[in-house]
C-alpha positions in Angstrom: 0.0 0.0 0.0 2.9 2.4 0.9 4.5 1.6 -2.5 1.2 2.4 -4.3 0.8 5.7 -2.5 4.3 6.7 -3.2 3.9 5.8 -6.9 0.7 7.9 -7.0 2.4 10.9 -5.5 4.9 10.8 -8.3 2.3 10.2 -11.1 3.0 11.7 -14.5 0.7 13.1 -17.2 1.5 12.4 -20.9 -0.2 14.4 -23.6 -1.3 13.3 -27.1 -2.6 15.3 -30.0 -3.2 14.0 -33.5 -3.4 17.6 -34.9 -0.3 19.2 -33.2 1.6 16.3 -31.8 5.0 14.8 -32.9 6.1 11.2 -31.9 9.7 12.4 -32.1 9.3 14.5 -28.9 11.1 13.1 -26.0 9.5 11.8 -22.8 9.9 15.1 -21.0 8.4 17.1 -23.8 5.4 14.8 -23.9 4.6 15.8 -20.3 3.8 19.3 -21.6 0.5 19.9 -23.5 2.4 22.3 -25.8 4.6 19.4 -27.1 2.5 16.3 -27.1 3.0 13.0 -28.8 0.9 12.3 -31.9 -0.3 8.7 -32.4 -1.7 5.6 -30.8 1.3 3.7 -32.1 3.5 5.8 -29.9 1.2 5.2 -26.9 1.4 1.5 -27.4 5.2 1.6 -27.5 5.5 3.5 -24.3 2.6 1.9 -22.4 4.9 -0.6 -20.6 6.8 2.4 -19.2 3.7 3.8 -17.4 3.4 3.6 -13.7 0.5 3.4 -11.3 -1.4 6.6 -11.2 0.0 7.9 -14.5 -2.4 9.6 -16.9 -2.6 9.7 -20.7 -4.6 12.6 -22.0 -5.9 13.1 -25.5 -6.6 16.5 -26.9 -10.3 17.2 -27.3 -11.5 17.6 -30.8 -8.8 15.3 -32.2 -9.3 11.9 -33.9 -6.8 9.2 -33.3 -6.8 6.3 -35.9 -5.9 2.8 -34.7 -6.2 0.9 -31.5 -5.0 1.0 -27.9 -3.2 -2.0 -26.5 -2.9 -1.9 -22.7 0.3 -3.5 -21.6 0.7 -2.3 -18.0 -1.4 -2.5 -14.9 -2.1 0.4 -12.6 -2.4 0.1 -8.8 -5.3 -0.7 -6.5 -5.5 2.9 -5.3 -3.8 4.5 -8.4 -5.1 3.2 -11.7 -3.6 4.2 -15.0 -5.9 6.8 -16.4 -6.8 7.6 -20.0 -8.8 10.8 -20.5 -9.1 14.1 -22.2 -7.7 17.6 -22.0 -8.5 21.0 -23.7 -11.9 22.2 -24.9 -14.4 20.8 -27.4 -15.9 17.4 -28.0 -14.4 14.2 -26.7 -11.2 13.0 -28.4 -12.1 10.1 -30.6 -10.4 6.7 -31.2 -11.5 5.5 -34.6 -11.1 2.3 -36.5 -12.7 3.7 -39.7 -10.8 4.1 -42.9 -12.2 6.1 -45.8 -12.7 4.4 -49.1 -12.0 6.3 -52.4 -10.6 5.8 -55.9 -13.7 4.0 -56.9 -13.8 2.0 -60.1 -16.9 0.9 -61.9 -17.3 -2.8 -62.1 -20.7 -3.5 -63.7 -24.4 -2.8 -63.4 -24.1 0.1 -60.8 -21.4 -1.8 -58.7 -18.2 0.1 -57.8 -15.2 -1.1 -55.9 -12.4 0.4 -53.9 -9.2 -1.2 -52.6 -9.5 -2.3 -49.0 -6.8 -4.1 -47.1 -9.0 -5.3 -44.2 -12.4 -7.0 -44.2 -14.6 -4.6 -42.3 -17.7 -6.0 -40.7 -19.8 -2.9 -41.7 -20.0 -0.1 -44.2 -21.0 3.4 -43.4 -22.2 5.9 -46.0 -22.7 9.5 -45.0 -22.8 8.4 -41.3 -25.4 5.6 -41.8 -24.6 1.9 -41.3 -25.6 -0.1 -44.4 -26.5 -3.7 -44.5 -24.5 -6.2 -46.4 -26.0 -7.2 -49.8 -28.6 -10.0 -49.4 -31.0 -12.2 -51.4 -33.8 -11.6 -51.1 -33.5 -7.9 -50.3 -36.1 -8.1 -47.5 -37.7 -10.9 -45.5 -36.8 -14.6 -45.5 -37.0 -17.5 -47.9 -38.5 -20.7 -46.5 -36.9 -24.1 -46.3 -39.2 -27.2 -46.1 -36.6 -29.7 -44.8 -33.1 -30.1 -43.4 -30.5 -32.7 -42.9 -29.3 -32.5 -39.3 -27.2 -29.3 -39.0 -25.6 -29.7 -42.4 -28.1 -28.6 -45.1 -31.5 -27.0 -45.8 -33.8 -27.7 -48.8 -36.0 -25.0 -50.2 -38.3 -26.5 -52.9 -38.6 -23.1 -54.6 -34.8 -22.5 -54.8 -33.2 -23.2 -58.1 -29.6 -23.5 -59.3 -29.8 -20.6 -61.7 -27.5 -18.7 -59.3 -25.0 -20.9 -57.6 -24.5 -19.6 -54.0 -21.5 -21.8 -53.1 -19.1 -19.6 -51.1 -21.8 -17.2 -50.0 -23.2 -17.2 -46.4 -26.6 -18.6 -45.4 -28.3 -16.7 -42.6 -30.7 -19.2 -41.0 -33.4 -18.5 -38.5 -33.0 -21.8 -36.6 -35.8 -20.9 -34.2 -37.4 -17.8 -32.8 -34.4 -16.8 -30.7 -31.4 -17.9 -32.9 -30.2 -16.5 -36.2 -27.1 -18.3 -37.3 -24.6 -17.5 -40.1 -22.9 -20.3 -42.0 -20.7 -20.5 -45.1 -22.4 -22.3 -48.0 -20.0 -25.1 -49.0 -22.2 -26.5 -51.8 -25.3 -25.5 -53.7 -27.0 -28.2 -55.7 -30.5 -27.6 -57.0 -32.8 -26.7 -54.1 -30.3 -27.7 -51.4 -27.7 -25.6 -49.6 -25.0 -27.5 -47.7 -23.3 -25.3 -45.1 -20.5 -25.4 -42.5 -22.3 -25.5 -39.2 -21.4 -22.5 -37.0 -23.3 -23.6 -33.9 -24.9 -26.8 -32.6 -28.4 -25.5 -33.2 -30.3 -27.4 -35.8 -32.7 -25.8 -38.2 -36.5 -26.0 -37.8 -38.5 -27.0 -40.9 -40.7 -24.3 -42.2 -38.5 -21.5 -40.9 -36.6 -18.9 -42.9 -33.2 -18.0 -44.4 -31.6 -15.6 -46.7 -28.2 -15.4 -48.5 -25.5 -12.7 -48.0 -21.8 -12.2 -48.4 -21.8 -12.5 -52.2 -21.3 -9.9 -55.0 -24.3 -11.6 -56.7 -26.6 -10.0 -54.1 -25.7 -6.3 -54.9 -28.7 -4.6 -56.5 -29.8 -1.8 -54.0 -28.1 1.4 -53.0 -25.6 1.0 -50.2 -25.4 -2.8 -50.3 -21.9 -4.0 -50.0 -19.6 -7.1 -50.2 -16.0 -7.5 -49.3 -14.0 -9.6 -51.7 -11.4 -11.2 -49.5 -9.3 -12.7 -52.4 -9.1 -9.4 -54.3 -8.9 -7.1 -51.2 -11.7 -5.0 -52.7 -14.8 -3.5 -51.2 -17.7 -3.7 -53.6 -20.7 -1.3 -53.2 -23.8 -0.8 -55.2 -24.3 2.9 -56.1 -26.6 2.4 -59.1 -26.5 5.6 -61.2 -25.0 7.7 -58.4 -21.4 8.9 -58.3 -19.6 7.2 -55.4 -17.3 10.1 -55.1 -20.2 12.2 -53.9 -20.5 10.2 -50.7 -18.4 9.7 -47.6 -17.8 5.9 -47.4 -16.0 4.4 -44.4 -15.3 0.8 -43.2 -13.6 -0.6 -40.1 -10.0 -1.7 -40.6 -9.2 -2.1 -36.9 -10.6 -5.2 -35.0 -10.7 -4.1 -31.4 -10.2 -0.4 -30.5 -9.0 -1.3 -27.0 -7.4 -4.6 -26.1 -6.8 -5.4 -22.4 -5.5 -8.9 -21.7 -4.4 -9.8 -18.1 -3.8 -6.2 -17.0 -5.6 -4.5 -14.2 -6.6 -1.1 -12.7 -7.1 1.0 -15.8 -9.7 3.8 -16.2 -11.1 5.3 -19.4 -13.0 8.6 -19.2 -14.4 11.2 -21.5 -13.4 9.5 -24.7 -15.2 8.4 -27.9 -14.7 5.1 -29.6 -16.0 4.7 -33.2 -15.8 2.1 -35.9 -14.5 -1.1 -34.3 -14.5 -4.1 -36.7 -15.0 -6.4 -33.8 -15.3 -5.0 -30.2 -14.7 -1.5 -29.1 -13.4 -2.9 -25.8 -12.0 -6.4 -25.6 -11.3 -7.2 -22.0 -9.9 -10.7 -21.1 -8.9 -11.8 -17.6 -8.4 -8.3 -16.4 -9.5 -6.8 -13.1 -11.0 -3.4 -12.1 -11.4 -1.8 -15.5 -13.5 1.3 -15.4 -15.2 3.0 -18.4 -17.1 6.1 -17.7 -18.5 9.1 -19.6 -17.5 7.6 -22.9 -19.3 7.3 -26.2 -19.1 4.1 -28.2 -20.5 4.1 -31.7 -20.9 1.8 -34.7 -19.3 -1.4 -33.4 -19.0 -4.5 -35.6 -19.8 -6.9 -32.7 -19.9 -5.9 -29.0 -19.3 -2.4 -27.7 -17.8 -3.9 -24.6 -16.9 -7.6 -24.3 -15.4 -9.0 -21.1 -14.2 -12.5 -20.2 -13.3 -13.5 -16.7 -12.8 -10.0 -15.7 -14.1 -9.0 -12.2 -15.0 -5.6 -10.9 -15.7 -3.9 -14.2 -17.5 -0.6 -14.0 -19.3 1.0 -17.0 -21.2 4.1 -16.1 -22.6 7.3 -17.8 -21.7 6.0 -21.3 -23.6 6.3 -24.5 -23.5 3.2 -26.7 -25.1 3.4 -30.2 -25.3 1.1 -33.2 -23.6 -2.1 -32.0 -24.3 -4.8 -34.6 -24.3 -7.7 -32.2 -24.5 -6.6 -28.6 -23.9 -3.6 -26.4 -22.3 -5.1 -23.3 -21.4 -8.8 -23.0 -20.0 -10.0 -19.7 -19.5 -13.7 -18.9 -19.9 -15.5 -15.6 -16.4 -14.7 -14.6 -17.2 -11.0 -14.5 -18.3 -10.9 -10.9 -19.0 -7.7 -9.0 -19.6 -5.6 -12.1 -21.4 -2.3 -12.1 -23.4 -1.2 -15.2 -25.0 2.1 -14.3 -26.5 5.2 -15.9 -25.7 4.2 -19.5 -27.8 4.9 -22.6 -27.8 2.0 -25.1 -29.5 2.6 -28.4 -30.0 0.7 -31.7 -28.4 -2.6 -30.8 -28.6 -5.7 -33.1 -31.1 -4.2 -35.6 -29.6 -5.8 -38.8 -30.4 -9.5 -39.1 -27.3 -11.4 -40.2 -24.9 -8.7 -38.9 -24.9 -9.9 -35.4 -23.1 -13.0 -34.1 -24.6 -16.5 -34.3 -26.2 -18.2 -31.3 -28.7 -17.3 -28.6 -27.1 -14.6 -26.5 -26.7 -12.1 -29.2 -28.5 -9.0 -30.5 -28.8 -7.9 -26.9 -28.2 -4.6 -25.1 -26.8 -6.0 -21.8 -25.8 -9.6 -21.2 -24.2 -10.3 -17.8 -23.8 -13.5 -15.7 -21.4 -12.6 -13.0 -22.3 -12.9 -9.3 -23.1 -9.6 -7.4 -23.7 -7.6 -10.6 -25.5 -4.3 -10.4 -27.4 -3.2 -13.5 -29.2 0.1 -12.7 -30.5 3.3 -14.2 -29.7 2.4 -17.8 -31.9 3.5 -20.7 -32.2 0.9 -23.4 -34.0 1.9 -26.6 -34.4 -0.3 -29.7 -32.7 -3.6 -29.4 -32.9 -6.7 -31.7 -33.5 -9.2 -28.9 -33.3 -9.0 -25.1 -32.9 -5.7 -23.4 -31.2 -7.2 -20.4 -30.3 -10.9 -20.0 -28.7 -11.5 -16.6 -27.9 -14.1 -14.1 -25.4 -14.6 -11.3 -25.9 -15.1 -7.5 -27.2 -11.9 -5.7 -27.3 -9.8 -8.8 -30.0 -7.2 -9.4 -31.5 -5.2 -12.2 -33.0 -1.9 -10.8 -34.4 1.4 -12.1 -33.8 0.7 -15.8 -36.0 2.0 -18.7 -36.3 -0.5 -21.5 -38.3 0.3 -24.6 -38.7 -1.3 -28.0 -37.1 -4.7 -27.9 -37.3 -8.1 -29.7 -37.1 -6.2 -33.0 -34.9 -8.6 -35.0 -35.7 -12.0 -33.3 -38.0 -12.9 -30.4 -39.1 -15.4 -27.8 -37.2 -12.9 -25.6 -37.9 -10.1 -23.2 -37.1 -6.6 -22.0 -35.6 -8.4 -18.9 -34.8 -12.1 -19.3 -33.5 -14.6 -16.8 -32.7 -18.2 -17.9 -30.6 -20.2 -15.6 -28.7 -23.0 -17.2 -26.6 -23.2 -14.1 -28.1 -22.7 -10.7 -27.9 -19.3 -9.1 -30.0 -17.6 -6.4 -31.1 -14.3 -4.9 -31.6 -12.4 -8.2 -33.8 -9.3 -8.1 -35.7 -7.2 -10.7 -36.8 -4.0 -9.0 -38.6 -0.8 -10.1 -37.9 -1.0 -13.8 -40.0 0.5 -16.6 -40.4 -2.0 -19.5 -42.4 -1.0 -22.5 -43.0 -1.9 -26.2 -42.0 -5.5 -26.6 -42.6 -5.8 -30.3 -41.4 -9.2 -31.6 -40.4 -10.3 -35.1 -42.1 -13.2 -36.8 -40.3 -13.0 -40.1 -38.7 -16.3 -40.9 -40.2 -17.7 -37.8 -42.3 -20.5 -39.2 -46.0 -20.6 -40.1 -47.2 -19.0 -36.9 -47.3 -15.2 -37.2 -47.4 -14.6 -33.4 -45.1 -11.8 -32.0 -43.3 -13.4 -29.1 -42.0 -10.6 -26.9 -42.4 -10.7 -23.1 -41.9 -7.8 -20.7 -40.2 -9.8 -17.9 -39.4 -13.4 -18.7 -38.2 -16.0 -16.1 -37.3 -19.0 -18.2 -36.3 -22.7 -17.8 -34.7 -23.8 -14.5 -34.6 -20.4 -13.0 -35.3 -20.0 -9.3 -35.0 -17.6 -6.5 -36.0 -14.4 -8.4 -37.8 -11.4 -6.8 -39.8 -9.2 -9.2 -41.2 -6.1 -7.5 -42.2 -2.6 -8.2 -41.9 -2.9 -12.0 -44.1 -1.4 -14.7 -44.6 -3.6 -17.7 -46.8 -2.4 -20.6 -47.5 -2.8 -24.3 -45.7 -6.1 -24.9 -47.1 -8.2 -27.7 -47.1 -11.5 -25.8 -46.9 -11.5 -22.0 -46.3 -8.9 -19.4 -44.6 -11.2 -16.9 -44.0 -14.8 -17.9 -42.8 -17.7 -15.7 -41.7 -20.8 -17.8 -40.7 -24.0 -16.0 -39.3 -22.0 -13.1 -39.8 -22.1 -9.3 -39.6 -19.9 -6.2 -40.3 -16.7 -8.0 -41.8 -13.8 -6.0 -43.9 -11.4 -8.0 -45.4 -8.5 -6.0 -46.3 -4.8 -6.2 -46.0 -4.6 -10.0 -48.2 -2.7 -12.5 -48.7 -4.9 -15.6 -50.9 -3.1 -18.2 -52.1 -3.7 -21.8 -50.0 -6.6 -22.7 -51.0 -9.7 -24.8 -51.4 -11.5 -21.4 -50.7 -9.7 -18.2 -49.4 -12.8 -16.2 -48.5 -16.1 -17.8 -47.4 -19.2 -16.0 -46.4 -21.9 -18.5 -45.2 -25.4 -17.5 -44.5 -27.7 -20.4 -41.4 -29.6 -19.0 -40.2 -30.0 -22.6 -36.8 -31.1 -21.3 -36.0 -33.8 -18.8 -34.1 -31.2 -16.8 -36.8 -28.6 -16.8 -38.1 -27.4 -13.4 -41.7 -27.7 -12.3 -43.5 -24.4 -11.4 -43.5 -24.5 -7.6 -43.4 -22.3 -4.5 -44.2 -19.0 -6.3 -45.6 -16.0 -4.5 -47.7 -13.7 -6.6 -49.3 -10.9 -4.5 -50.4 -7.3 -4.5 -50.0 -6.7 -8.2 -52.2 -4.7 -10.6 -53.0 -6.7 -13.8 -54.9 -4.6 -16.3 -56.2 -5.6 -19.7 -57.5 -3.0 -22.1 -60.0 -5.3 -23.9 -61.6 -8.6 -23.2 -59.4 -10.1 -26.0 -56.5 -9.8 -23.5 -56.2 -12.2 -20.6 -55.3 -10.9 -17.2 -53.9 -14.2 -16.2 -53.2 -17.4 -18.1 -51.9 -20.7 -16.7 -51.0 -23.9 -18.5 -49.4 -27.2 -17.6 -48.6 -30.6 -19.1 -50.2 -32.2 -16.1 -53.0 -31.3 -13.7 -51.1 -29.4 -11.1 -52.0 -25.7 -11.3 -52.9 -25.8 -7.6 -49.3 -26.5 -6.9 -47.9 -23.5 -8.7 -47.8 -21.4 -5.5 -49.7 -18.6 -3.8 -51.6 -16.1 -5.9 -53.6 -13.6 -3.9 -54.4 -10.0 -3.0 -54.0 -8.9 -6.7 -56.2 -6.4 -8.5 -57.6 -7.4 -11.9 -59.1 -5.1 -14.5 -60.9 -5.5 -17.8 -63.4 -3.2 -19.5 -67.0 -4.0 -19.1 -68.3 -6.6 -21.5 -71.0 -9.2 -21.9 -68.6 -11.8 -23.2 -67.5 -14.7 -21.1 -64.1 -14.1 -19.5 -61.2 -16.5 -19.4 -58.9 -16.9 -16.4 -56.9 -20.1 -17.0 -56.1 -22.3 -20.0 -55.1 -25.7 -18.7 -53.2 -28.1 -20.9 -53.4 -31.8 -19.8 -51.5 -34.7 -21.2 -50.4 -32.7 -24.2 -54.0 -31.9 -25.3 -55.3 -28.4 -24.9 -58.4 -28.2 -22.8 -59.2 -24.5 -22.4 -61.3 -23.7 -19.4 -62.8 -20.3 -18.6 -63.4 -19.0 -15.1 -64.9 -16.0 -13.5 -63.3 -14.8 -10.3 -65.7 -16.8 -8.1 -65.2 -20.0 -10.0 -61.5 -19.5 -10.3 -61.3 -19.3 -6.5 -63.3 -22.5 -6.1 -61.2 -24.3 -8.7 -57.8 -23.2 -7.5 -58.1 -22.0 -4.0 -56.2 -18.9 -5.1 -57.0 -15.1 -5.2 -59.2 -15.3 -2.1 -58.4 -11.6 -1.2 -58.1 -10.3 -4.8 -60.3 -7.7 -6.2 -61.4 -6.7 -9.7 -63.0 -3.8 -11.7 -64.6 -3.1 -15.0 -64.6 0.7 -14.6 -65.2 2.8 -17.7 -61.9 4.6 -17.5 -58.5 3.9 -15.9 -55.6 6.3 -15.8 -52.1 4.8 -16.2 -49.1 7.1 -15.8 -45.4 6.2 -15.4 -42.2 8.0 -14.7 -39.1 6.6 -16.3 -36.7 9.3 -15.0 -34.3 9.8 -12.1 -36.5 12.6 -10.6 -40.0 12.8 -9.2 -42.8 13.7 -11.6 -45.8 15.8 -10.8 -49.1 14.5 -12.3 -52.1 16.8 -12.4 -55.5 15.0 -12.0 -58.5 16.6 -13.6 -60.9 14.4 -11.7 -61.1 12.5 -8.4 -59.6 9.0 -8.6 -59.2 5.9 -6.5 -56.7 3.1 -6.6 -57.3 -0.6 -6.2 -57.4 -0.2 -2.4 -60.0 2.6 -2.7 -57.6 5.3 -1.6 -58.6 8.7 -3.0 -56.4 10.9 -5.2 -57.1 14.4 -6.5 -55.3 17.6 -7.5 -51.6 16.9 -7.9 -49.7 13.8 -7.0 -45.9 13.2 -7.0 -44.9 10.1 -9.0 -41.5 8.7 -7.8 -38.8 7.9 -10.2 -39.1 4.6 -12.0 -42.6 4.1 -10.8 -46.2 4.1 -12.1 -49.7 4.4 -10.9 -53.1 3.0 -11.9 -56.2 4.9 -11.0 -59.9 4.7 -11.6 -62.5 7.4 -11.5 -63.8 7.8 -8.0 -67.4 7.2 -8.9 -66.5 3.7 -10.3 -65.8 1.3 -7.5 -62.6 -0.7 -7.5 -64.5 -3.9 -6.8 -67.4 -4.5 -9.1 -68.6 -7.5 -10.9 -67.3 -10.9 -9.8 -65.3 -11.5 -13.0 -61.7 -12.0 -13.9 -60.6 -11.5 -17.5 -58.0 -13.0 -19.9 -56.4 -11.7 -23.1 -54.8 -12.2 -26.4 -54.6 -9.3 -28.9 -52.4 -6.7 -30.6 -51.5 -3.7 -28.6 -52.0 0.1 -28.7 -48.6 1.9 -28.6 -47.8 5.2 -27.0 -44.5 6.3 -25.4 -45.7 8.5 -22.6 -49.2 8.0 -21.3 -52.5 6.5 -22.3 -56.0 6.0 -21.1 -57.7 2.7 -20.9 -61.4 2.6 -21.6 -64.0 1.0 -23.8 -62.8 3.3 -26.5 -59.1 3.9 -25.8 -58.2 7.6 -25.9 -54.6 8.4 -26.6 
């Protein structure tokens, strides 16, 4: 400790400027902002000479091309610091190279010399998708041979796709990429990239071939000829700014510890912006990470990582991906937008196209804003980890059977918590997903073999499938949540489709508000492969709402012995059948006000009328809505407990980002 403090007291600052620097300056000159070094190459050469507590500062407004390779550890109390100096926007580390000297090839296709195979192409600041056939949607394959080939009866051999890449939607949650090794007639043989086998009737498309280029901005990199080919049609390519990544990882940290990055921008990684392997106590704060070819931040067996106050935008595969070895991580106050939105651009497998993926014990994920993500907003695990005060909106846009917040324990962990999050707009994507056009997006999804999860204080609304779903999981506590206007508000599904699947047992579901906006939506739906719904756990003291209707309402759909026998219950019959919801109440009031606050500060809501909540507490005038909370109120002249009915649902949703009324005729 004394050595560390002594080193910190003698810490040195080194300055870098790509605009005014010179790598020929000596080490003493580089300590003066008037005579800085110039390049990242110079930084990498001198990195081993840095000491604990030393700082490397980059001039604001400058762009530094290349990558940073960390080759020295800081100290426990004196990390090595990389930051900014001067005035202006954050200094930028860029992996982009500009393409020029375009040559016409044929039929609107131009090419430019390119020494490195970029994973993306950017034209005038906009990411462009690789050329593909067909240009939109998926083709359908009728059969497959294990995980070796697919057969599409409508595919012909007119264009031979050998050497191209097949992008196959193996199921609703996996989109795999595989090189086509042979094309004969209607059959494509491919080199399996993952163990997941295709599902007959699902979809595929073809990319990574010059033969696909027929729309503006579509591109293909010819590895053999070291040329980037782009379709410009009748437009002059010299009139556009065209860039592609020529650097794999912008920051590589392997087996070095105690390093901090602050106030920097990272743009155009071909693979990961940060690639962190077996490194401890890496801190990334107040940084911008843009247009990443794979993950913005990837970490492997690296404990005590902190990522806070960062803006992460346009990652093609995932935003943050931390494995189980990344214990004690903190992911806080970040904004993660536009993640995994291009099918075929993300990595293969299941845990991809996600904003945050984290499996380390004692992980904290809080106060993040996640907007527009291809699959799960947050997929987490780990003992004693929690997800709190996050705002997640528009997810499952590229693939589905996922959620805003997803837990799926394939190894046993305990004491996980999902607290006070706002989860809205689970959309789903059925393209290439078989013959069933359902949109399978859940708000909060507790999947196979999960246990010991607390879900409390959350707001879940406008999800195409279920608000909260428990699938083959046990010991889940669900209480004090507002679940509004989802396909089904609460779904408990036990199908035990694997021998290792858990039975739904010992769950506690109490004091929640489950609100459906039409009688096409179910407030609660339960199913099982055997007659054991009574064993699912305690369900009581909840409030159920559905607009007034003469139609029969459904409470539970029970599946017995693999045959669907749907049974409908009103609240009284449901109590008699299950012994549950003895103290629950319901309403079919004409109008319900639902308001939420997805910010870090309290929100004042002005009420034009007098309202009551599910406990008949009266509200009028102005109310303060706490951060990351919501409220459900009914007009005071409509009693909270009315007809003895409980409703069930299934229907498309009504979208609105801020507030909406629920009534017989929804008013937005």
